[in-house]
Phi, psi and omega in degrees: 000316181295319179298320180296318179294317179296317178297319178297319178296318178297316179294325177294315178296321179296322178294321178295318179295321179294323179293328181290342182252035180286158178302327179296322179292320180287328177293325179291334181279339183297317179300324179294320179294321179294322179294320180291328176294318179295321180290332181282349183230067182286164178295319182227136176244127172260117183290169177298337178277356177087019179261128181269118180248120171269179186295341179272352181285144177297330183271001184301307183292333182279341184281113183255321178259110188207169169249132184274143176222156178278327183224160175296324180299315178299319182295314181291327177292339179275002179109000179276173177224158177289153178291152176288143182276000000 
């Protein structure tokens, strides 16, 4: 009797876990993933040192800790500067 009750409880929990992984739940998570990808690749990155790197800058890919901006103008107005050539 105890084994039957435990097995029934396990199957119930397995059913709940399967419902949590429905295609609708994974489809709802995709826009959030796309948004994080867009946020991870901004047009301009201002480094912690205050240097504004756009995508053509040599330091753009190397800059990991940054504040994101849409334009170089926004970045420089926030106190940043363009990289030295």
